[in-house]
Backbone as a ProteinNet text record, in pm:
[ID]
protein_1_A
[PRIMARY]
XXXXXXXXXXXXXXXXXXXXXXXXXXXXXXXXXXXXXXXXXXXXXXXXXXXXXXXXXXXXXXXXXXXXXXXXXXXXXXXXXXXXXXXXXXXXXXXXXXXXXXXXXXXXXXXXXXXXXXXXXXXXXXXXXXXXXXXXXXXXXXXXXXXXXXXXXXXXXXXXXXXXXXXXXXXXXXXXXXXXXXXXXXXXXXXXXXXXXXXXXXXXXXXXXXXXXXXXXXXXXXXXXXXXXXXXXXXXXXXXXXXXXXXXXXXXXXX
[TERTIARY]
9334.2	9238.5	9326.5	9275.4	9349.5	9268.9	9326	9226.3	9183.6	9038	8969.9	8862.5	8719.2	8683.5	8528.3	8417	8300.9	8267.1	8205.8	8114	7945.9	7892.1	7754.3	7638.9	7665.3	7567.4	7516.4	7411	7268.6	7245.2	7325.7	7240.2	7407	7433.7	7542	7494.9	7602.5	7593.8	7520.4	7407.3	7329	7404.2	7509	7557.4	7759.7	7715.5	7876	7729.2	7772.9	7658.9	7737	7633.6	7766.6	7698.2	7809.3	7780.2	7847.1	7751.2	7816.4	7877.3	8030.7	8086.7	8003	8038.4	8022.1	8032.9	8006.3	8076.9	8150.3	8274.3	8377.2	8471	8422.8	8480.2	8578.3	8641.5	8787.4	8789.8	8877.3	8887.6	8873.8	8992.4	8967.3	8840.5	8770.1	8630.9	8549.4	8530.1	8470.4	8430.6	8579.3	8575.5	8524.7	8572.1	8519	8373.3	8340.9	8177.4	8129.6	8218.7	8141.7	8191.7	8242.3	8303.4	8404.7	8527.6	8662.6	8682.6	8627.5	8627.1	8772.6	8801.6	8921.9	8875.5	8973	8959.1	9022.4	8969.4	9038.6	9046.5	9141.6	9083.5	9128.2	8995.5	9038.5	9067.4	9139.9	9169.6	9157.2	9087.6	9110.8	9156.5	9315.5	9365.9	9375.6	9393.3	9379.3	9506.6	9670.1	9788.6	9779.8	9876.4	9945.9	9942.3	10024.1	10044.2	9910.3	9843.8	9736.9	9619.2	9589.9	9520.3	9545.2	9705.8	9758.1	9738.1	9696	9724.1	9513.4	9450.2	9297.2	9263.5	9379.8	9323.9	9366.7	9485.1	9544.4	9406.3	9349.6	9234.2	9084.5	9136.9	9029.5	8911.7	9000.2	8998.2	8900.4	8928.6	8859	8693.2	8685.5	8490	8428.4	8346	8240.2	8243.3	8268.1	8232	8297.3	8480.6	8622.2	8644.2	8557.3	8583.7	8694.7	8802.9	8918	8840.9	8831	8863.3	8843.6	8734.9	8754.5	8874.8	8955.2	9072.3	9201	9290.3	9438.7	9507	9528.3	9619	9492.8	9554.6	9477	9560.9	9497.5	9584.3	9519.8	9561.3	9495.4	9468.8	9381.9	9361.6	9303.3	9410.3	9383.2	9282.8	9235.6	9097.4	9182.8	9293	9401.2	9429.1	9346.6	9365.4	9503.4	9635.8	9734.2	9711.6	9795.8	9728.7	9847.2	9892.3	9941.6	9944	10073	10052.8	10194.6	10201.1	10290.5	10297.1	10358	10290.6	10403	10374.4	10433	10523.3	10536.6	10645.1	10688.8	10757.5	10838.4	10908.9	10885.3	10951.5	11067.4	11158.9	11278.8	11284.1	11357.2	11432.5	11519.1	11566.7	11684.1	11589.9	11505.6	11410.1	11328.3	11330.5	11263.6	11316.2	11420.6	11470.1	11457	11483.2	11496	11318.7	11239.6	11079	11023.7	11053.7	10974.1	10842.1	10918.1	10864.4	10726.2	10713	10539.3	10616	10525.7	10495.2	10418.5	10443.4	10262.9	10284.6	10136.6	10118.2	9980.4	9976	9847.4	9716.7	9621.7	9507.2	9496.6	9576.4	9540	9639.5	9764.3	9821.9	9784.9	9613.3	9548.4	9386.6	9415.1	9270.8	9222.5	9291.5	9295	9178.2	9020.5	8975.4	9019.2	9101	9075.8	9196.3	9265.9	9428.7	9367.6	9300.8	9204.4	9053.2	8985.8	8824.9	8777	8818.1	8731.4	8831.3	8715.3	8810	8709.4	8686.9	8635.1	8687.2	8608.3	8630.4	8530.2	8681.2	8551.9	8612.6	8513.9	8610.9	8515.1	8638.4	8642.7	8603.8	8657.7	8675.3	8631	8607	8548.2	8670.6	8788.8	8926.5	9073.8	9003.7	9086.9	9277.9	9248	9363.9	9453.7	9396.6	9510.6	9514.2	9468.8	9542.7	9652.5	9583.5	9686.5	9777	9821.4	9976	10071.3	9936.9	10019.6	10102.1	10040.1	10053	10196.5	10236.4	10328.9	10510.2	10424.3	10528.1	10558.1	10529.1	10511.5	10619.2	10644.4	10731	10897.1	10892.6	11066.5	10989.7	10919.5	10898.5	10924.1	11041.8	10986.3	11000.2	11056.5	11072.2	10916.1	10777.9	10637.5	10602	10652	10553.2	10706.1	10731.1	10878.7	10818	10782.7	10712.2	10774	10952.8	10945.4	11002.4	10978.7	10949.7	10879.4	10721	10610.2	10658.7	10691.6	10716.2	10824.5	10911	10929.6	10867.7	10786.8	10692.1	10621.2	10571.8	10497.4	10481.5	10597.6	10659.8	10749.6	10760.9	10836.9	10715.2	10565	10461.7	10422.6	10417.7	10407.6	10409.1	10602	10716.2	10677.7	10602.5	10648.8	10757.1	10844.7	10988.7	11002.4	11106.5	11123.7	10982.9	10983.4	10894.8	10799	10755.3	10666.7	10588.5	10458	10339.5	10255.5	10149.3	10040	10085.9	10117.4	10210.7	10044.2	9935	9812.7	9847.2	9873.8	9860.6	9978.9	10042.9	10099.7	10152.6	10023.3	9965.9	10077.8	10066.5	10186.3	10105.3	10094.8	9950.2	10011.4	9877.2	9968.8	9998.3	10151.2	10185.6	10109.5	10077.3	9946	9857.8	9796.3	9705.1	9720.1	9907.2	9939.9	9971.4	10016.7	10047.9	9853.1	9724.8	9639.5	9580.5	9644.1	9550.2	9676.6	9766.9	9886.6	9848.7	9842.1	9808.9	9690.3	9569.7	9401.1	9446.4	9550.6	9597.9	9616.8	9737	9800.9	9709.5	9567.5	9471.9	9337.9	9323	9275.6	9151.4	9171.3	9079.1	9085.3	9052.5	9088.2	8982.9	9085.6	9057.6	8988	9083	9026.4	9002	8872.5	8808.5	8825.4	8801.8	8756.9	8937.7	8978.2	9170.5	9299.7	9368	9493.6	9569.3	9521.7	9611.9	9757.6	9833.1	9932.1	9911	9824.8	9771.9	9652.9	9647.7	9547.9	9575.9	9463.4	9458.2	9333.9	9335.7	9231.7	9074.4	9071.6	8931.8	8926.1	8957.2	8981.9	8863.2	8949.9	8928.1	8765.4	8730.7	8656.6	8530.2	8607.7	8471.5	8435.9	8539	8501.1	8362.5	8398.7	8276.5	8150.2	8157.3	8049.3	8003.7	8053.1	7995	8030.5	8084.7	8116.1	8044	7969.8	7934.3	7882.1	7782.9	7713.1	7813	7953.3	8080.3	8059.3	8138.4	8139.3	8031.5	7884.3	7851.7	7778.9	7847.5	7856.9	7931.5	8085.2	8168.9	8179.7	8074.7	8068.9	7939.6	7852.7	7732.3	7751.9	7931.3	7961.9	8065.3	8068.9	8166.1	8310.8	8348.5	8460.4	8537.4	8431.2	8467.2	8601.7	8656.8	8813.2	8752.9	8819.9	8725.2	8724.6	8621.8	8610.7	8545.3	8575	8579.8	8416.1	8396.8	8241	8195	8106	8056.2	8093.8	8164.2	8172.8	8125.5	8095.8	8071.8	8152.2	8050	8174	8097.3	8163	8130	8198.8	8144.4	8215.7	8159.2	8306.5	8225.5	8285.2	8256.3	8308.5	8283.3	8380.5	8370.5	8351.6	8418.5	8512.4	8483.9	8404.6	8333.8	8400.9	8461.4	8564.4	8645.6	8780.3	8885.6	8919.6	9021.6	9064.1	9223.3	9208.7	9422	9384.4	9414.9	9435.8	9565.3	9591	9720.7	9721.2	9783.9	9832.4	9779.9	9833.5	9813.9	9685.8	9614.8	9441.3	9400.8	9302	9261.7	9113.4	9082.2	8922.7	8958	8953.8	8932.9	8722.7	8696.7	8515.5	8565	8430.6	8447.6	8275.6	8243.6	8101.7	8053	7980.2	7864.2	7831.5
11607	11549.2	11539.9	11437.3	11367.8	11506.9	11626.8	11754.7	11628.5	11687.8	11642.9	11690.3	11680.8	11757.5	11649.2	11692	11540.4	11544.1	11460.8	11489	11580.8	11635.7	11677.4	11541.7	11471.7	11348.8	11347.3	11280.5	11309.4	11108.1	11054.3	10868.6	10815	10713.6	10651.4	10581.1	10549	10505	10357.9	10363.8	10191.4	10102.3	10155.3	10111	10057	10011.7	10000.6	9862.6	9764.6	9657.9	9527.2	9532.5	9416.8	9277.6	9161.5	9056.8	8948.8	8870.8	8815.4	8736.8	8696	8542	8401	8379.5	8236	8132.8	8016.8	7965.9	7912.1	7915.2	7872.9	7966.8	8010.3	8061.5	8176.9	8162.3	8239.1	8312.6	8398.3	8512.9	8514.8	8421.2	8377.9	8277.2	8223.3	8170.6	8268.6	8370.4	8549.5	8545.4	8638.3	8685.6	8575.3	8465.3	8425.4	8368.1	8371	8370.5	8545.8	8543.1	8777	8741	8632.4	8647.6	8681.4	8708.5	8664.7	8851.8	9002.6	9035	9133.4	9268.7	9350.4	9455.5	9518.9	9650.7	9712.2	9736.4	9822.2	9660.1	9629.6	9519.2	9653.6	9592.9	9626.8	9523.2	9535.6	9391	9407.4	9429.3	9432.8	9306.8	9339.9	9211.5	9226.1	9096.8	9109	9118.3	9109.1	9133.3	9290.1	9296.9	9376.4	9486.4	9522.5	9575	9674.2	9509.8	9596.2	9633.9	9635.1	9646.4	9818.9	9858.2	10022.3	10102.8	9985.2	10148.2	10105.5	10054.4	10095.4	10130.7	10154.6	10199.4	10358.5	10423	10518.6	10579.8	10492.6	10597.7	10625.8	10600.6	10678.2	10793.8	10878.6	11013.6	11067	10965.9	10982.1	10933.2	10829.5	10805.7	10938.8	10974	11043.4	10923	10808.6	10795	10788.1	10743.9	10755.4	10601.8	10514.4	10364.7	10339.4	10216.9	10201.7	10145.4	10181.5	10108.8	10015.9	9950	9816.4	9733.2	9869.2	9858.9	9873.7	9800.3	9849.2	9779.9	9724.9	9758	9751.5	9824	9732.4	9778.5	9712.5	9722.4	9715.7	9691.3	9681.8	9521.8	9458.4	9341.2	9321.3	9223.8	9198.8	9093.1	9033.1	8913.4	8747.6	8755.6	8684.2	8655.8	8744	8647.6	8771.2	8850.6	8899	9008.5	9023.5	9208.1	9279.5	9395.8	9466.9	9595.2	9555.7	9605.9	9674.8	9689.2	9815	9752.9	9618	9527.5	9650.7	9688.9	9785.8	9609.3	9528.2	9416.9	9376.3	9398.1	9304	9174.3	9094.3	8982.7	9004.2	9101.6	9097.1	9275.6	9323.5	9480.2	9495.4	9357.6	9473.4	9473.1	9500.3	9417.7	9583.3	9676.7	9769.4	9863.7	9920.7	10019.7	9977.2	9874.7	9835	9856.9	9797.6	9818.4	9945.5	10056.6	10146.4	10077.5	9953.9	9900.9	9789.9	9826.5	9730.9	9594.4	9517.4	9373.2	9285.1	9246.3	9158	9021.2	8999.4	8887.8	8784.3	8730.7	8626.9	8611.5	8679.1	8692.6	8520.4	8416.6	8277.5	8320.5	8402.4	8422.4	8491.8	8562.3	8619	8580.7	8454.5	8367.8	8366.8	8417.5	8305.9	8446.3	8379.6	8472	8535.4	8494	8462.1	8629.4	8609.3	8640.6	8824.6	8784.3	8901.7	8894.9	8950.9	8873.1	8957.7	9154.9	9222.6	9183.9	9178.9	9238.4	9308.4	9359	9433.7	9436.3	9493	9498.4	9630	9740.5	9876.6	9909	10006.7	10015.3	10123.7	10229.4	10359.1	10390.3	10288	10278.8	10159.6	10123.8	10014.2	9990.4	10051.6	10018.2	9958.6	9891.7	9825.4	9814.7	9779	9721.1	9851.8	9933.5	10057.7	10096.7	10052.5	10160.5	10050.8	9946	9832.5	9827	9881.7	9871.2	10018.6	10163.2	10240.8	10165.2	10120.3	10135.8	10023.8	9927.1	9834.3	9936.8	10011.6	10119	10206.9	10256.5	10329.1	10242.7	10108.2	10016.1	10064.1	10167.7	10204.1	10368.7	10426.6	10564.3	10637.3	10594.8	10678.1	10796.8	10869.5	11019	11073	10984.8	11012.5	10980.2	10909.7	10864.3	10801.6	10882.4	10805.6	10704.2	10573.5	10488.5	10408.4	10419.1	10354.3	10511.5	10582.6	10726.4	10691	10648	10598.1	10499.6	10454.2	10289.2	10257.9	10363.9	10359.3	10518.1	10574.8	10624.6	10607.6	10474.5	10391.2	10293.4	10208.8	10127.9	10156.7	10303.5	10371.4	10368.4	10414.8	10433	10288.2	10175.2	10091.4	9988.3	10030.2	9947.6	10003.3	10178	10275.4	10314.4	10265.8	10350.8	10502.3	10527.3	10661.9	10753.1	10875.7	10954.8	10930.3	10826.8	10814.9	10850.8	10966.8	10944.6	10907.1	10910.1	10867.2	10950.2	10913.6	10998.2	11065.1	11018.3	11035.1	11207.7	11254.2	11378.6	11442	11379.2	11518.6	11461.4	11417.9	11403.6	11299	11184	11083.4	10959.3	10919.3	10815.6	10673.1	10601	10440.8	10380.6	10309.1	10339.8	10227.5	10116.8	10090.2	10163.1	10215.9	10348	10412.4	10470.7	10561.2	10583.8	10387.2	10302.7	10345.1	10294.7	10300.9	10421.9	10560.9	10654.3	10737.8	10729.9	10708.3	10694.3	10558	10439.8	10535.4	10573.2	10588.4	10762.6	10867	10939.6	10975.1	10862.5	10860.7	10847.6	10851	10805.3	10886.5	10961.4	11081.9	11085	10956.8	10951.8	11004.3	11072.7	11129.9	11021.2	10933.4	10855.7	10894.9	10996.6	11056.6	11190.7	11225.7	11369.9	11459	11362.6	11411.6	11433.6	11417.7	11378.3	11429.6	11522.8	11484.2	11400	11364.1	11269.3	11235.7	11280.5	11263.6	11188.4	11168.6	11123.5	11000.3	10937.9	10807.8	10764.8	10687.1	10555.5	10475.7	10336.9	10265.4	10280.5	10348.5	10460.5	10561.9	10633.4	10756.4	10687.4	10577.1	10498.5	10440.6	10357.3	10380.3	10524.4	10564.5	10662	10707.5	10736.7	10830.8	10695.6	10584.7	10527	10530.2	10528	10528.3	10631.5	10773.7	10864.4	10981	11004.9	11062.3	11073.6	10893.2	10900.3	11061.3	11138.5	11261.6	11361.8	11326.8	11423.5	11351.2	11189.7	11153.7	11219.1	11196.6	11166	11326.1	11384	11574.4	11628.3	11515	11566.2	11536.9	11394.6	11377.2	11394	11452.3	11575	11681.1	11715.1	11855.3	11831	11634.5	11674.3	11697.6	11618	11601.4	11507.9	11415.5	11290.2	11236.9	11142.7	11064	10920.5	10878.4	10728.8	10645.4	10602.2	10454.2	10533.8	10609.3	10674.4	10652.9	10568.2	10602	10583.5	10612.6	10662	10497.8	10515.7	10400.8	10333.1	10190.6	10097.5	9987.1	9885.1	9807.1	9725.7	9601.5	9488.2	9494.5	9450.3	9371.4	9265.7	9198.6	9152.2	9133.4	9188.4	9186.2	9078.7	9039.7	8947.2	8962.8	9127.1	9167.1	9319	9364	9504.7	9576.9	9562.4	9578.4	9565	9604.7	9592.6	9470.9	9383.3	9322.4	9252.3	9213.5	9082.5	8946.4	8903.5	8738.3	8713.8	8663	8552.6	8472.4	8374.9	8266.5	8191.5	8200.9	8111.7	8140.1	8178	8145.1	8035.8	7973.1	7871.5	7892.3	8078.9	8050.3	8223.5	8327.4	8437	8434.8	8536.9	8585.7	8751.7	8690.2	8782.7	8849	9023.4	9109.5	8957.7	8955.5	8884.1	8987.5
11481.9	11392.4	11220.1	11161.3	11038.8	10931.7	10849.2	10759.6	10642.5	10643.5	10559.6	10551.8	10422.5	10407.1	10378.3	10435.1	10430.5	10285.4	10250	10132.1	10222.5	10068.7	10067.1	10091.1	10008.8	10056.4	10157.7	10142.9	10295.1	10330.8	10196.4	10172.7	10120.1	10155.7	10108.4	9963	9866.6	9773.2	9777.8	9683.7	9735.5	9593.1	9490	9460.6	9522.4	9661.4	9736.4	9868.3	9783.3	9839.4	9909.4	9999	10065.2	10027.8	10031.4	10018.1	10077.8	10218.8	10301.3	10252.4	10345.9	10301.5	10360.3	10278.9	10389.6	10465.1	10530.1	10639.3	10580.1	10631	10641.1	10525.1	10442.3	10298.3	10344.8	10253.3	10200.2	10150.8	10098.4	10054.7	9923.5	9857.8	9713.4	9700.8	9772.1	9711.3	9725.3	9765.5	9819	9689.2	9615	9469.7	9401.3	9392.9	9242.9	9260.2	9403.9	9367.5	9315.9	9308.2	9271.5	9118.3	9047.2	8914.3	8902	9037.4	8964.1	8925.7	9002.8	8923.2	8919.3	8889.7	8882.8	8938.5	9006.1	9098.3	9250	9254.1	9374.4	9502.3	9543.9	9670.5	9831	9852.4	10007	10115.1	10210.6	10338	10444.6	10545.5	10679.7	10767.9	10818.9	10854	11012.6	11084.7	11217.9	11312.4	11261.8	11276.3	11421.7	11479.5	11540.4	11457.2	11363.3	11235.1	11188.2	11108.8	11076.3	11193.4	11299.5	11415.8	11390.4	11432.9	11390.6	11325.5	11209.5	11112.3	11112.8	11145.5	11137.9	11228.7	11333	11432.6	11425.3	11317.6	11279.1	11191.1	11126.9	11019.1	11053	11259.7	11283.5	11293.2	11278.3	11294.2	11138	11050.5	10887.7	10926	11088.8	11065.9	11142.3	11161.2	11233.7	11353	11405.7	11554.6	11594.4	11545	11561.2	11594.1	11521.3	11535.6	11425.9	11437.9	11371.7	11248.8	11143.4	11029.1	10971.9	10894.7	10831.7	10760.7	10760.3	10604	10646	10670.4	10685.8	10562.3	10464.7	10302.8	10152.4	10109.6	9966.9	9858.1	9735.7	9599.2	9470.3	9400.4	9249.9	9222.9	9199.1	9183.6	9015.1	8939.2	8818.5	8802.9	8701.1	8667.6	8696.6	8682.6	8739.8	8831.4	8971.1	9160.8	9109.5	9087.7	9060.4	9187.7	9277	9313.4	9322.8	9232.2	9319.5	9451.3	9482.9	9613.4	9664	9866	9863.6	10014.1	10017.9	10213.6	10295.4	10417.2	10531.2	10585.1	10566.1	10589.9	10476.2	10344.5	10272.3	10278.4	10197.4	10244.6	10233.5	10145.4	10098.7	10108.4	10204.5	10257.4	10128.3	10101.1	9971.8	9832.8	9827.7	9717.7	9710.9	9754.1	9832	9720.6	9734	9644.6	9496.4	9448.3	9298.8	9262.1	9347.7	9310	9374.3	9428.6	9501.9	9579.2	9660.6	9696.2	9724.2	9533.3	9515	9496.1	9500.2	9459.2	9444.3	9363.5	9316	9400	9415.6	9542.1	9507.9	9537.6	9466.7	9576.9	9504.5	9643.8	9741.1	9650.2	9755.7	9802	9878.7	10041.5	10124.8	10047	10117.4	10165.5	10145	10139.4	10295.7	10391.6	10570.7	10602.6	10647	10666.3	10843.5	10853.9	11033.3	11049.4	10916.2	10928	10842.4	10718.7	10687.2	10679.4	10793.6	10811	10732.8	10710.3	10596	10463	10333.3	10242.2	10109.2	10029.7	9945	9808.7	9681.1	9560	9513.3	9469.8	9437.9	9336.3	9211.4	9079	9120	9002.8	9047.4	8767.1	8773	8598.8	8558.4	8416.9	8317.2	8291.9	8327.6	8243.3	8382.7	8459.8	8491.7	8493	8353.4	8297.4	8307.5	8327.7	8244.6	8415.4	8493.4	8626.6	8645.2	8597.7	8674.5	8587.8	8501.8	8405.3	8436.4	8496.9	8549.7	8706.2	8746.8	8900.9	8908.6	8773.1	8745.9	8697.7	8648.9	8613.7	8655.6	8802.1	8926.2	9037.3	8977.9	9033	8943.2	8894.5	8768.6	8859.5	8896	8852.7	8987.3	9080.3	9253.7	9200.9	9140	9114.4	9050.5	9073.3	9063.8	9227.3	9232.3	9440.8	9496.9	9614.4	9691.4	9749.3	9694.1	9817.5	9979	9972.1	10030.8	10189.8	10105	10253.2	10289.4	10226.4	10337.5	10363.9	10383.3	10429.1	10543	10582	10690	10800.1	10714.8	10821.5	10925.9	10838.2	10922.2	10981.3	10893.7	10985.3	11134.3	11148.2	11276.4	11325.9	11279.1	11406.3	11398.1	11331	11374.9	11469.2	11458.1	11560.8	11713	11696	11808.4	11793.6	11678.9	11724.3	11796.2	11895.5	11921.4	11929.5	11871.5	11887.9	11754.9	11675.9	11579.4	11613.5	11540	11540.2	11396.6	11427.5	11344.1	11164.9	11100.4	10962.4	10919.1	10913.6	10892.4	10899.3	11084.3	11060	10997.6	10929.7	10850.3	10720.4	10705.6	10539.7	10447.9	10534.1	10469	10468.8	10320.6	10303.1	10352.8	10405.8	10380	10215.4	10275.6	10109.7	10009.3	10035.5	9954.7	9941.2	9964.8	9959.3	9803.3	9875.1	9809.7	9679.8	9611.5	9479	9440.4	9480.3	9436.8	9370.4	9480.8	9439.2	9288.2	9348.1	9270.7	9063.8	9069.3	8968.9	8941.1	8967.2	8938.8	8851	8934.3	8899.6	8789	8743.6	8592.8	8451.3	8509.6	8422.5	8461.5	8530.4	8514.1	8639.4	8734.5	8769.7	8979.6	9055.7	9234	9260.9	9380.3	9423.3	9568.5	9610.8	9765.6	9754.3	9671.5	9666.2	9801.1	9948.6	10077.2	10187.7	10081.3	10122.3	10053.7	10105.5	10034.8	9981.4	9819.4	9768.2	9838	9936.2	9951.1	10080.9	10182.4	10254.6	10246.1	10111.4	10084.5	10208.1	10237.6	10273.4	10277.2	10297.8	10252.3	10329.9	10427.5	10497.6	10417.9	10318.5	10218.6	10134.8	10057.6	9896.9	9956.7	10029.2	10122.7	10161.1	10190.4	10185.1	10074.1	10006.7	9861.2	9783.5	9779.7	9755.9	9810.5	9905	10020.1	9969.4	10028.4	10034.5	9942.2	9846.5	9732	9597.6	9573.6	9444.4	9371.7	9424.6	9428.1	9362.1	9393.1	9369.4	9215.2	9171.8	9098.7	8998	9015	8969.8	8865.2	8951.9	8899.9	8813.6	8843.7	8735.1	8615.8	8625.9	8437.6	8399.2	8499.1	8441.3	8352.5	8392.9	8383.5	8232.5	8229.8	8137.1	8129.1	8235.9	8272.8	8347.6	8339.3	8341.8	8228	8266.6	8132.4	8146.2	7998.5	7907.6	8023.3	8037.4	8145.1	8288	8303.3	8454.3	8505.3	8557.6	8632.6	8809.8	8791.8	8969.5	9025	9146.2	9218.2	9230.5	9237.2	9286.8	9324.1	9426.4	9501.4	9512	9596.7	9684.2	9815.1	9931.1	10073.4	10133.1	10201.4	10309.7	10460.9	10530.9	10676.9	10762.7	10786.7	10853.8	11033.5	11044.8	11189.7	11176.7	11231	11231.2	11312.8	11396.4	11522.3	11514.9	11497.2	11506.5	11658.1	11554.5	11709.7	11631.9	11743.1	11710.4	11745.2	11601.1	11671.8	11721.1	11813.4	11806.4	11745.8	11673.8	11681.6	11821.9	11918.9	11978.9	12053.4	12026.3	12071.7	12018.4	12107.6	11989	11961.3	11946.7	11905.7	11837	11722	11724.7	11749.1	11787.6	11803.1	11713	11626.6	11506.5	11532.9	11480.1	11492.5	11374.7	11388	11292.2	11161.7
[MASK]
+++++++++++++++++++++++++++++++++++++++++++++++++++++++++++++++++++++++++++++++++++++++++++++++++++++++++++++++++++++++++++++++++++++++++++++++++++++++++++++++++++++++++++++++++++++++++++++++++++++++++++++++++++++++++++++++++++++++++++++++++++++++++++++++

């Protein structure tokens, strides 16, 4: 099992709300319909690699089902996303950029390729977190993202004897970026898990089940400027993880 601890909360966070995508609506239009907010973006994909990442996080769920999420990043109000793709466009850029890449949400618009989406908030000052994430592209001494990238590629491709990196406290690279950027402004986004083992599911669980922990921290005066009890919105088109093969004529997703 993946080492973690459970929240004492007996009810989920009411500030995490479901906003169902409209028929035929892409992720960009869904985000714009919410006002185009900045925050932590979670995505759940349907490629083979996404499927393996979703299954790898199942040990953090009581029912052992795959996570809804396979990737994440920090999204600005301009629609630009700072993230660490598991399959870089140009591997020669990885050492120079610490594997950090800027994408456009428009590149992740396809609801078949990316059926699940969420925007989460741990602070009212998302710009500061995004700035710290940008600086991590030049600060490999703070967090070595290429090391995590190699471990997860080996697992995703079933290379040699590679097993689930979360079992060895090696986080999913995109989530490690999100956690490190928040940590630099004094915010913990995975209180139930070692920060070294950050993953999208742990960030999701923090918002869903650790709201009382964040509230208590604020009441005790331990909060950082801009820090809030987490909130979020999500749209789920595919609750049960499945692979979409472009050669298929139809993708069936759960309602």
